PyMOL Python script that loads the backbone (N, CA, C, O; Angstrom):
from pymol import cmd

cmd.read_pdbstr("""\
ATOM      1  N   MET A   1      52.083 -12.508 -16.518  1.00  0.00           N
ATOM      2  CA  MET A   1      51.241 -11.106 -17.948  1.00  0.00           C
ATOM      3  C   MET A   1      49.886 -11.690 -17.853  1.00  0.00           C
ATOM      4  O   MET A   1      49.117 -10.986 -18.508  1.00  0.00           O
ATOM      5  N   ARG A   2      49.122 -12.952 -17.161  1.00  0.00           N
ATOM      6  CA  ARG A   2      48.101 -13.142 -17.376  1.00  0.00           C
ATOM      7  C   ARG A   2      47.303 -12.002 -16.356  1.00  0.00           C
ATOM      8  O   ARG A   2      46.198 -11.530 -16.624  1.00  0.00           O
ATOM      9  N   GLY A   3      48.252 -11.606 -14.905  1.00  0.00           N
ATOM     10  CA  GLY A   3      47.689 -10.740 -14.055  1.00  0.00           C
ATOM     11  C   GLY A   3      47.547  -9.495 -14.751  1.00  0.00           C
ATOM     12  O   GLY A   3      46.698  -8.649 -14.470  1.00  0.00           O
ATOM     13  N   LEU A   4      48.099  -9.435 -15.342  1.00  0.00           N
ATOM     14  CA  LEU A   4      47.922  -7.877 -16.402  1.00  0.00           C
ATOM     15  C   LEU A   4      46.773  -8.059 -17.184  1.00  0.00           C
ATOM     16  O   LEU A   4      45.839  -7.353 -16.801  1.00  0.00           O
ATOM     17  N   LEU A   5      46.514  -8.810 -18.205  1.00  0.00           N
ATOM     18  CA  LEU A   5      45.468  -8.920 -19.103  1.00  0.00           C
ATOM     19  C   LEU A   5      44.040  -8.488 -17.670  1.00  0.00           C
ATOM     20  O   LEU A   5      43.414  -7.444 -17.486  1.00  0.00           O
ATOM     21  N   LEU A   6      44.005  -9.618 -17.044  1.00  0.00           N
ATOM     22  CA  LEU A   6      42.970  -9.712 -16.407  1.00  0.00           C
ATOM     23  C   LEU A   6      42.877  -8.268 -15.211  1.00  0.00           C
ATOM     24  O   LEU A   6      41.663  -8.185 -15.024  1.00  0.00           O
ATOM     25  N   LEU A   7      43.376  -7.439 -14.578  1.00  0.00           N
ATOM     26  CA  LEU A   7      43.495  -6.382 -14.426  1.00  0.00           C
ATOM     27  C   LEU A   7      42.935  -5.521 -15.328  1.00  0.00           C
ATOM     28  O   LEU A   7      41.921  -4.866 -15.089  1.00  0.00           O
ATOM     29  N   ALA A   8      43.665  -5.487 -16.552  1.00  0.00           N
ATOM     30  CA  ALA A   8      43.236  -4.653 -17.519  1.00  0.00           C
ATOM     31  C   ALA A   8      41.936  -4.989 -17.983  1.00  0.00           C
ATOM     32  O   ALA A   8      41.393  -4.041 -18.551  1.00  0.00           O
ATOM     33  N   GLY A   9      41.140  -6.213 -17.915  1.00  0.00           N
ATOM     34  CA  GLY A   9      40.065  -6.301 -18.362  1.00  0.00           C
ATOM     35  C   GLY A   9      39.131  -6.324 -17.098  1.00  0.00           C
ATOM     36  O   GLY A   9      37.948  -6.529 -17.369  1.00  0.00           O
ATOM     37  N   LEU A  10      39.342  -6.204 -16.172  1.00  0.00           N
ATOM     38  CA  LEU A  10      38.265  -5.615 -14.682  1.00  0.00           C
ATOM     39  C   LEU A  10      38.481  -3.785 -15.345  1.00  0.00           C
ATOM     40  O   LEU A  10      37.408  -3.198 -15.488  1.00  0.00           O
ATOM     41  N   VAL A  11      39.020  -3.441 -15.499  1.00  0.00           N
ATOM     42  CA  VAL A  11      39.465  -2.188 -15.604  1.00  0.00           C
ATOM     43  C   VAL A  11      38.768  -1.337 -16.163  1.00  0.00           C
ATOM     44  O   VAL A  11      38.423  -0.185 -15.901  1.00  0.00           O
ATOM     45  N   LEU A  12      38.517  -2.397 -17.368  1.00  0.00           N
ATOM     46  CA  LEU A  12      37.854  -2.001 -18.757  1.00  0.00           C
ATOM     47  C   LEU A  12      36.599  -2.086 -18.509  1.00  0.00           C
ATOM     48  O   LEU A  12      35.888  -1.177 -18.937  1.00  0.00           O
ATOM     49  N   CYS A  13      36.053  -3.068 -17.839  1.00  0.00           N
ATOM     50  CA  CYS A  13      34.268  -3.831 -17.404  1.00  0.00           C
ATOM     51  C   CYS A  13      34.304  -2.696 -16.599  1.00  0.00           C
ATOM     52  O   CYS A  13      33.181  -2.245 -16.824  1.00  0.00           O
ATOM     53  N   PHE A  14      34.853  -1.885 -15.774  1.00  0.00           N
ATOM     54  CA  PHE A  14      34.785  -0.891 -14.519  1.00  0.00           C
ATOM     55  C   PHE A  14      34.064   0.712 -15.410  1.00  0.00           C
ATOM     56  O   PHE A  14      33.026   1.363 -15.288  1.00  0.00           O
ATOM     57  N   ILE A  15      35.268   0.798 -16.267  1.00  0.00           N
ATOM     58  CA  ILE A  15      35.092   1.985 -17.306  1.00  0.00           C
ATOM     59  C   ILE A  15      34.289   2.156 -18.278  1.00  0.00           C
ATOM     60  O   ILE A  15      34.388   3.125 -19.030  1.00  0.00           O
ATOM     61  N   ILE A  16      32.941   0.795 -18.460  1.00  0.00           N
ATOM     62  CA  ILE A  16      31.935   0.097 -19.111  1.00  0.00           C
ATOM     63  C   ILE A  16      30.907   0.767 -18.379  1.00  0.00           C
ATOM     64  O   ILE A  16      30.166   1.694 -18.706  1.00  0.00           O
ATOM     65  N   LEU A  17      31.016   0.076 -17.268  1.00  0.00           N
ATOM     66  CA  LEU A  17      29.800  -0.027 -16.329  1.00  0.00           C
ATOM     67  C   LEU A  17      29.578   1.115 -15.027  1.00  0.00           C
ATOM     68  O   LEU A  17      28.564   1.494 -14.441  1.00  0.00           O
ATOM     69  N   ALA A  18      30.627   1.364 -14.925  1.00  0.00           N
ATOM     70  CA  ALA A  18      30.461   2.860 -13.975  1.00  0.00           C
ATOM     71  C   ALA A  18      29.296   3.813 -14.469  1.00  0.00           C
ATOM     72  O   ALA A  18      28.487   4.216 -13.633  1.00  0.00           O
ATOM     73  N   PRO A  19      29.209   4.105 -15.499  1.00  0.00           N
ATOM     74  CA  PRO A  19      28.324   5.171 -15.607  1.00  0.00           C
ATOM     75  C   PRO A  19      26.866   4.409 -15.703  1.00  0.00           C
ATOM     76  O   PRO A  19      25.896   4.915 -15.139  1.00  0.00           O
ATOM     77  N   ILE A  20      26.753   3.291 -16.367  1.00  0.00           N
ATOM     78  CA  ILE A  20      25.311   2.690 -15.920  1.00  0.00           C
ATOM     79  C   ILE A  20      24.992   2.459 -14.385  1.00  0.00           C
ATOM     80  O   ILE A  20      23.886   2.761 -13.937  1.00  0.00           O
ATOM     81  N   LEU A  21      25.863   1.983 -13.690  1.00  0.00           N
ATOM     82  CA  LEU A  21      25.482   1.789 -12.220  1.00  0.00           C
ATOM     83  C   LEU A  21      25.754   3.142 -11.959  1.00  0.00           C
ATOM     84  O   LEU A  21      25.132   3.194 -10.897  1.00  0.00           O
ATOM     85  N   ARG A  22      26.252   4.413 -12.117  1.00  0.00           N
ATOM     86  CA  ARG A  22      25.464   5.776 -11.738  1.00  0.00           C
ATOM     87  C   ARG A  22      24.619   5.914 -11.427  1.00  0.00           C
ATOM     88  O   ARG A  22      24.323   6.406 -10.338  1.00  0.00           O
ATOM     89  N   GLY A  23      23.388   5.268 -12.844  1.00  0.00           N
ATOM     90  CA  GLY A  23      22.017   6.307 -13.089  1.00  0.00           C
ATOM     91  C   GLY A  23      21.055   5.428 -12.767  1.00  0.00           C
ATOM     92  O   GLY A  23      19.863   5.706 -12.900  1.00  0.00           O
ATOM     93  N   TRP A  24      21.582   4.019 -12.208  1.00  0.00           N
ATOM     94  CA  TRP A  24      20.357   3.492 -11.464  1.00  0.00           C
ATOM     95  C   TRP A  24      20.514   3.820  -9.998  1.00  0.00           C
ATOM     96  O   TRP A  24      21.545   3.723  -9.333  1.00  0.00           O
ATOM     97  N   ARG A  25      19.048   4.316  -9.512  1.00  0.00           N
ATOM     98  CA  ARG A  25      18.928   4.126  -8.246  1.00  0.00           C
ATOM     99  C   ARG A  25      17.589   3.652  -7.774  1.00  0.00           C
ATOM    100  O   ARG A  25      16.499   4.020  -8.211  1.00  0.00           O
ATOM    101  N   PRO A  26      17.858   2.646  -6.669  1.00  0.00           N
ATOM    102  CA  PRO A  26      16.539   1.968  -6.320  1.00  0.00           C
ATOM    103  C   PRO A  26      15.967   3.325  -5.563  1.00  0.00           C
ATOM    104  O   PRO A  26      16.369   4.365  -5.042  1.00  0.00           O
ATOM    105  N   ARG A  27      14.416   2.398  -5.944  1.00  0.00           N
ATOM    106  CA  ARG A  27      12.819   2.730  -5.639  1.00  0.00           C
ATOM    107  C   ARG A  27      12.883   2.839  -4.204  1.00  0.00           C
ATOM    108  O   ARG A  27      13.340   1.743  -3.882  1.00  0.00           O
ATOM    109  N   LEU A  28      12.707   3.475  -3.189  1.00  0.00           N
ATOM    110  CA  LEU A  28      12.318   2.920  -1.906  1.00  0.00           C
ATOM    111  C   LEU A  28      10.558   2.709  -1.670  1.00  0.00           C
ATOM    112  O   LEU A  28       9.730   3.497  -2.126  1.00  0.00           O
ATOM    113  N   PRO A  29      10.311   1.808  -1.080  1.00  0.00           N
ATOM    114  CA  PRO A  29       8.641   1.520  -0.693  1.00  0.00           C
ATOM    115  C   PRO A  29       7.933   2.700  -0.426  1.00  0.00           C
ATOM    116  O   PRO A  29       8.273   3.633   0.301  1.00  0.00           O
ATOM    117  N   GLY A  30       6.774   2.543  -1.180  1.00  0.00           N
ATOM    118  CA  GLY A  30       5.424   3.902  -1.589  1.00  0.00           C
ATOM    119  C   GLY A  30       6.039   4.672  -1.968  1.00  0.00           C
ATOM    120  O   GLY A  30       6.334   5.680  -1.326  1.00  0.00           O
ATOM    121  N   GLY A  31       6.470   4.382  -3.301  1.00  0.00           N
ATOM    122  CA  GLY A  31       6.872   5.328  -4.345  1.00  0.00           C
ATOM    123  C   GLY A  31       7.772   6.388  -4.131  1.00  0.00           C
ATOM    124  O   GLY A  31       8.107   6.988  -5.152  1.00  0.00           O
ATOM    125  N   GLY A  32       8.342   6.844  -2.858  1.00  0.00           N
ATOM    126  CA  GLY A  32       9.222   7.538  -3.292  1.00  0.00           C
ATOM    127  C   GLY A  32      11.036   7.732  -3.927  1.00  0.00           C
ATOM    128  O   GLY A  32      11.373   6.904  -4.773  1.00  0.00           O
ATOM    129  N   ASP A  33      11.604   8.304  -3.696  1.00  0.00           N
ATOM    130  CA  ASP A  33      13.109   8.258  -3.951  1.00  0.00           C
ATOM    131  C   ASP A  33      13.767   8.879  -3.331  1.00  0.00           C
ATOM    132  O   ASP A  33      13.134   9.626  -2.585  1.00  0.00           O
ATOM    133  N   ARG A  34      15.466   8.997  -3.216  1.00  0.00           N
ATOM    134  CA  ARG A  34      16.221   8.668  -2.942  1.00  0.00           C
ATOM    135  C   ARG A  34      16.395  10.638  -2.618  1.00  0.00           C
ATOM    136  O   ARG A  34      17.035  11.128  -1.687  1.00  0.00           O
ATOM    137  N   ARG A  35      15.721  11.317  -3.553  1.00  0.00           N
ATOM    138  CA  ARG A  35      15.786  12.834  -3.553  1.00  0.00           C
ATOM    139  C   ARG A  35      14.569  13.004  -2.222  1.00  0.00           C
ATOM    140  O   ARG A  35      14.904  13.893  -1.439  1.00  0.00           O
ATOM    141  N   ASP A  36      13.563  12.475  -1.943  1.00  0.00           N
ATOM    142  CA  ASP A  36      12.727  12.910  -1.134  1.00  0.00           C
ATOM    143  C   ASP A  36      13.048  13.365   0.225  1.00  0.00           C
ATOM    144  O   ASP A  36      13.451  12.530   1.036  1.00  0.00           O
ATOM    145  N   GLN A  37      12.909  14.658   0.581  1.00  0.00           N
ATOM    146  CA  GLN A  37      13.188  15.201   1.579  1.00  0.00           C
ATOM    147  C   GLN A  37      13.141  15.051   2.801  1.00  0.00           C
ATOM    148  O   GLN A  37      12.045  14.621   3.159  1.00  0.00           O
ATOM    149  N   LEU A  38      13.958  15.241   3.729  1.00  0.00           N
ATOM    150  CA  LEU A  38      13.682  15.319   5.029  1.00  0.00           C
ATOM    151  C   LEU A  38      13.171  16.199   6.079  1.00  0.00           C
ATOM    152  O   LEU A  38      13.789  17.249   6.253  1.00  0.00           O
ATOM    153  N   VAL A  39      12.288  15.989   6.712  1.00  0.00           N
ATOM    154  CA  VAL A  39      11.279  16.813   7.579  1.00  0.00           C
ATOM    155  C   VAL A  39      11.558  16.880   9.153  1.00  0.00           C
ATOM    156  O   VAL A  39      11.932  15.894   9.788  1.00  0.00           O
ATOM    157  N   LYS A  40      11.303  18.353   9.818  1.00  0.00           N
ATOM    158  CA  LYS A  40      11.881  17.772  11.194  1.00  0.00           C
ATOM    159  C   LYS A  40      10.254  17.737  11.855  1.00  0.00           C
ATOM    160  O   LYS A  40       9.446  18.625  11.584  1.00  0.00           O
ATOM    161  N   ASP A  41       9.936  16.607  12.727  1.00  0.00           N
ATOM    162  CA  ASP A  41       8.965  16.696  13.943  1.00  0.00           C
ATOM    163  C   ASP A  41       8.748  18.174  14.821  1.00  0.00           C
ATOM    164  O   ASP A  41       9.504  18.386  15.769  1.00  0.00           O
ATOM    165  N   PRO A  42       7.845  19.030  14.518  1.00  0.00           N
ATOM    166  CA  PRO A  42       8.111  20.190  15.683  1.00  0.00           C
ATOM    167  C   PRO A  42       7.566  19.817  16.998  1.00  0.00           C
ATOM    168  O   PRO A  42       7.072  20.619  17.791  1.00  0.00           O
ATOM    169  N   PHE A  43       7.690  18.507  17.184  1.00  0.00           N
ATOM    170  CA  PHE A  43       7.301  18.253  18.684  1.00  0.00           C
ATOM    171  C   PHE A  43       8.293  17.314  19.168  1.00  0.00           C
ATOM    172  O   PHE A  43       8.512  17.505  20.364  1.00  0.00           O
ATOM    173  N   CYS A  44       8.912  16.451  18.712  1.00  0.00           N
ATOM    174  CA  CYS A  44      10.009  16.135  19.410  1.00  0.00           C
ATOM    175  C   CYS A  44      11.341  15.794  18.548  1.00  0.00           C
ATOM    176  O   CYS A  44      12.193  15.064  19.054  1.00  0.00           O
ATOM    177  N   GLY A  45      11.476  16.199  17.553  1.00  0.00           N
ATOM    178  CA  GLY A  45      12.729  16.866  16.852  1.00  0.00           C
ATOM    179  C   GLY A  45      12.552  15.750  16.045  1.00  0.00           C
ATOM    180  O   GLY A  45      13.439  15.961  15.217  1.00  0.00           O
ATOM    181  N   THR A  46      11.976  14.608  15.675  1.00  0.00           N
ATOM    182  CA  THR A  46      12.366  13.384  14.699  1.00  0.00           C
ATOM    183  C   THR A  46      12.666  13.785  13.314  1.00  0.00           C
ATOM    184  O   THR A  46      12.124  14.778  12.827  1.00  0.00           O
ATOM    185  N   TYR A  47      13.599  12.980  12.579  1.00  0.00           N
ATOM    186  CA  TYR A  47      13.790  13.835  11.189  1.00  0.00           C
ATOM    187  C   TYR A  47      12.832  12.610  10.544  1.00  0.00           C
ATOM    188  O   TYR A  47      12.839  11.554  11.176  1.00  0.00           O
ATOM    189  N   VAL A  48      11.940  12.688   9.225  1.00  0.00           N
ATOM    190  CA  VAL A  48      10.756  12.022   8.859  1.00  0.00           C
ATOM    191  C   VAL A  48      11.268  12.170   7.989  1.00  0.00           C
ATOM    192  O   VAL A  48      12.057  13.089   7.769  1.00  0.00           O
ATOM    193  N   LEU A  49      10.769  10.780   6.816  1.00  0.00           N
ATOM    194  CA  LEU A  49      10.968  11.234   4.983  1.00  0.00           C
ATOM    195  C   LEU A  49       9.678  12.093   4.962  1.00  0.00           C
ATOM    196  O   LEU A  49       8.866  11.892   5.866  1.00  0.00           O
ATOM    197  N   ARG A  50       9.415  13.002   4.048  1.00  0.00           N
ATOM    198  CA  ARG A  50       7.966  13.779   3.822  1.00  0.00           C
ATOM    199  C   ARG A  50       7.055  13.133   3.231  1.00  0.00           C
ATOM    200  O   ARG A  50       5.884  13.421   3.478  1.00  0.00           O
ATOM    201  N   SER A  51       7.414  11.955   2.175  1.00  0.00           N
ATOM    202  CA  SER A  51       6.453  11.004   2.048  1.00  0.00           C
ATOM    203  C   SER A  51       5.998  10.118   3.200  1.00  0.00           C
ATOM    204  O   SER A  51       4.963   9.465   3.068  1.00  0.00           O
ATOM    205  N   ARG A  52       6.489  10.076   3.974  1.00  0.00           N
ATOM    206  CA  ARG A  52       6.434   8.664   5.085  1.00  0.00           C
ATOM    207  C   ARG A  52       5.409  10.085   6.094  1.00  0.00           C
ATOM    208  O   ARG A  52       4.244   9.786   5.833  1.00  0.00           O
ATOM    209  N   ALA A  53       5.378  11.075   6.820  1.00  0.00           N
ATOM    210  CA  ALA A  53       5.238  11.907   7.404  1.00  0.00           C
ATOM    211  C   ALA A  53       3.434  12.123   7.312  1.00  0.00           C
ATOM    212  O   ALA A  53       2.756  12.012   6.291  1.00  0.00           O
ATOM    213  N   LEU A  54       2.818  12.546   9.070  1.00  0.00           N
ATOM    214  CA  LEU A  54       2.205  12.614   8.997  1.00  0.00           C
ATOM    215  C   LEU A  54       1.872  14.150   8.660  1.00  0.00           C
ATOM    216  O   LEU A  54       2.487  14.975   9.335  1.00  0.00           O
ATOM    217  N   ARG A  55       0.848  14.698   7.562  1.00  0.00           N
ATOM    218  CA  ARG A  55       0.851  15.912   7.677  1.00  0.00           C
ATOM    219  C   ARG A  55      -0.661  16.884   8.313  1.00  0.00           C
ATOM    220  O   ARG A  55      -1.843  16.750   7.998  1.00  0.00           O
ATOM    221  N   ARG A  56      -0.002  17.863   9.311  1.00  0.00           N
ATOM    222  CA  ARG A  56      -0.950  18.548   9.310  1.00  0.00           C
ATOM    223  C   ARG A  56      -1.069  20.182   9.070  1.00  0.00           C
ATOM    224  O   ARG A  56      -0.265  20.763   8.342  1.00  0.00           O
ATOM    225  N   GLU A  57      -2.096  20.837   9.717  1.00  0.00           N
ATOM    226  CA  GLU A  57      -2.331  22.496   8.701  1.00  0.00           C
ATOM    227  C   GLU A  57      -2.361  23.396  10.350  1.00  0.00           C
ATOM    228  O   GLU A  57      -2.970  23.182  11.398  1.00  0.00           O
ATOM    229  N   SER A  58      -1.563  24.257   9.995  1.00  0.00           N
ATOM    230  CA  SER A  58      -1.795  25.300  11.295  1.00  0.00           C
ATOM    231  C   SER A  58      -1.572  26.180  11.237  1.00  0.00           C
ATOM    232  O   SER A  58      -0.408  26.442  11.538  1.00  0.00           O
ATOM    233  N   GLY A  59      -2.465  27.319  10.820  1.00  0.00           N
ATOM    234  CA  GLY A  59      -2.370  28.330  10.395  1.00  0.00           C
ATOM    235  C   GLY A  59      -1.758  28.773   9.325  1.00  0.00           C
ATOM    236  O   GLY A  59      -0.963  29.708   9.236  1.00  0.00           O
ATOM    237  N   GLY A  60      -2.149  28.080   8.531  1.00  0.00           N
ATOM    238  CA  GLY A  60      -1.961  28.218   7.209  1.00  0.00           C
ATOM    239  C   GLY A  60      -0.459  27.492   6.891  1.00  0.00           C
ATOM    240  O   GLY A  60      -0.014  27.426   5.745  1.00  0.00           O
ATOM    241  N   GLU A  61       0.159  27.027   7.921  1.00  0.00           N
ATOM    242  CA  GLU A  61       1.551  26.442   7.607  1.00  0.00           C
ATOM    243  C   GLU A  61       1.454  24.896   7.482  1.00  0.00           C
ATOM    244  O   GLU A  61       0.663  24.383   8.274  1.00  0.00           O
ATOM    245  N   ALA A  62       1.916  24.303   6.885  1.00  0.00           N
ATOM    246  CA  ALA A  62       2.296  22.394   6.538  1.00  0.00           C
ATOM    247  C   ALA A  62       3.415  22.102   7.569  1.00  0.00           C
ATOM    248  O   ALA A  62       4.567  22.533   7.517  1.00  0.00           O
ATOM    249  N   LEU A  63       2.844  21.245   8.578  1.00  0.00           N
ATOM    250  CA  LEU A  63       3.538  20.574   9.809  1.00  0.00           C
ATOM    251  C   LEU A  63       3.832  19.530   9.431  1.00  0.00           C
ATOM    252  O   LEU A  63       2.982  19.245   8.588  1.00  0.00           O
ATOM    253  N   HIS A  64       4.939  18.264   9.571  1.00  0.00           N
ATOM    254  CA  HIS A  64       4.810  17.336   9.685  1.00  0.00           C
ATOM    255  C   HIS A  64       5.983  16.583  10.366  1.00  0.00           C
ATOM    256  O   HIS A  64       7.211  16.509  10.362  1.00  0.00           O
ATOM    257  N   PHE A  65       4.278  15.787  11.269  1.00  0.00           N
ATOM    258  CA  PHE A  65       4.839  14.803  12.062  1.00  0.00           C
ATOM    259  C   PHE A  65       5.191  13.604  11.586  1.00  0.00           C
ATOM    260  O   PHE A  65       4.671  13.077  10.602  1.00  0.00           O
ATOM    261  N   CYS A  66       6.366  12.978  12.476  1.00  0.00           N
ATOM    262  CA  CYS A  66       6.987  11.255  12.284  1.00  0.00           C
ATOM    263  C   CYS A  66       5.237  10.977  12.954  1.00  0.00           C
ATOM    264  O   CYS A  66       4.521  10.577  12.036  1.00  0.00           O
ATOM    265  N   SER A  67       4.592  11.085  14.080  1.00  0.00           N
ATOM    266  CA  SER A  67       3.363   9.409  14.205  1.00  0.00           C
ATOM    267  C   SER A  67       2.412  10.896  14.415  1.00  0.00           C
ATOM    268  O   SER A  67       2.598  12.112  14.447  1.00  0.00           O
ATOM    269  N   ALA A  68       0.986   9.639  14.563  1.00  0.00           N
ATOM    270  CA  ALA A  68       0.047  10.473  15.404  1.00  0.00           C
ATOM    271  C   ALA A  68      -0.469  11.267  16.539  1.00  0.00           C
ATOM    272  O   ALA A  68      -1.205  12.249  16.642  1.00  0.00           O
ATOM    273  N   ASP A  69       0.471  10.146  17.730  1.00  0.00           N
ATOM    274  CA  ASP A  69       1.114  10.892  18.717  1.00  0.00           C
ATOM    275  C   ASP A  69       1.387  11.998  18.514  1.00  0.00           C
ATOM    276  O   ASP A  69       0.587  12.924  18.644  1.00  0.00           O
ATOM    277  N   CYS A  70       2.958  12.153  18.037  1.00  0.00           N
ATOM    278  CA  CYS A  70       3.585  13.541  17.990  1.00  0.00           C
ATOM    279  C   CYS A  70       2.597  14.552  17.231  1.00  0.00           C
ATOM    280  O   CYS A  70       2.976  15.720  17.151  1.00  0.00           O
ATOM    281  N   ALA A  71       1.672  14.291  16.809  1.00  0.00           N
ATOM    282  CA  ALA A  71       0.599  15.633  16.834  1.00  0.00           C
ATOM    283  C   ALA A  71      -0.229  15.498  17.137  1.00  0.00           C
ATOM    284  O   ALA A  71      -0.966  16.407  16.756  1.00  0.00           O
ATOM    285  N   THR A  72      -0.870  14.559  17.902  1.00  0.00           N
ATOM    286  CA  THR A  72      -1.659  14.924  19.103  1.00  0.00           C
ATOM    287  C   THR A  72      -1.195  15.847  19.916  1.00  0.00           C
ATOM    288  O   THR A  72      -1.475  17.028  20.118  1.00  0.00           O
ATOM    289  N   ARG A  73      -0.439  15.104  20.343  1.00  0.00           N
ATOM    290  CA  ARG A  73       0.277  15.943  21.453  1.00  0.00           C
ATOM    291  C   ARG A  73       0.973  16.931  20.973  1.00  0.00           C
ATOM    292  O   ARG A  73       1.537  17.325  21.993  1.00  0.00           O
ATOM    293  N   PHE A  74       1.372  17.695  20.012  1.00  0.00           N
ATOM    294  CA  PHE A  74       1.395  18.991  19.387  1.00  0.00           C
ATOM    295  C   PHE A  74       0.403  20.077  19.618  1.00  0.00           C
ATOM    296  O   PHE A  74       0.464  21.248  19.990  1.00  0.00           O
ATOM    297  N   ALA A  75      -0.836  18.983  19.141  1.00  0.00           N
ATOM    298  CA  ALA A  75      -2.110  20.167  19.135  1.00  0.00           C
ATOM    299  C   ALA A  75      -2.474  20.327  20.382  1.00  0.00           C
ATOM    300  O   ALA A  75      -3.066  21.390  20.571  1.00  0.00           O
ATOM    301  N   ARG A  76      -2.286  19.409  21.654  1.00  0.00           N
ATOM    302  CA  ARG A  76      -2.647  19.762  23.094  1.00  0.00           C
ATOM    303  C   ARG A  76      -2.028  20.808  23.418  1.00  0.00           C
ATOM    304  O   ARG A  76      -2.405  21.550  24.325  1.00  0.00           O
ATOM    305  N   GLY A  77      -0.997  20.996  22.713  1.00  0.00           N
ATOM    306  CA  GLY A  77       0.075  22.197  24.021  1.00  0.00           C
ATOM    307  C   GLY A  77       1.117  21.540  24.458  1.00  0.00           C
ATOM    308  O   GLY A  77       2.092  22.151  24.894  1.00  0.00           O
ATOM    309  N   GLU A  78       1.072  20.228  24.409  1.00  0.00           N
ATOM    310  CA  GLU A  78       1.431  19.465  25.270  1.00  0.00           C
ATOM    311  C   GLU A  78       3.821  19.675  25.129  1.00  0.00           C
ATOM    312  O   GLU A  78       4.501  20.040  24.170  1.00  0.00           O
ATOM    313  N   ARG A  79       4.180  19.306  26.311  1.00  0.00           N
ATOM    314  CA  ARG A  79       5.911  19.881  25.890  1.00  0.00           C
ATOM    315  C   ARG A  79       6.513  18.381  25.461  1.00  0.00           C
ATOM    316  O   ARG A  79       6.054  17.306  25.846  1.00  0.00           O
ATOM    317  N   PRO A  80       7.409  18.531  24.758  1.00  0.00           N
ATOM    318  CA  PRO A  80       7.952  17.550  24.712  1.00  0.00           C
ATOM    319  C   PRO A  80       8.906  16.910  26.090  1.00  0.00           C
ATOM    320  O   PRO A  80       8.926  17.631  27.088  1.00  0.00           O
ATOM    321  N   VAL A  81       9.518  15.860  26.133  1.00  0.00           N
ATOM    322  CA  VAL A  81       9.711  15.564  27.703  1.00  0.00           C
ATOM    323  C   VAL A  81      11.456  15.233  26.750  1.00  0.00           C
ATOM    324  O   VAL A  81      12.445  14.864  27.384  1.00  0.00           O
TER     325      VAL A  81
END
""", "prot")
cmd.dss("prot")
cmd.show_as("cartoon", "prot")
cmd.util.cbc("prot")
cmd.orient("prot")
């Protein structure tokens, strides 16, 4: 009998707390959030968060790179290994 009361109490707590916990989302460092989009580095193909990517303009188009090295190598016209 005690087990059923304990189980009922736990279920009730879950029902009450579930909507609160669903609304809570931890923030990522740098002010981003989980909805931050992934962008693909055109040089190495790595996916990186848009908020952390290195942004360069090329022909009026925004390109996003995972590192300064990839951006430099792309600008030189090198081919990825």
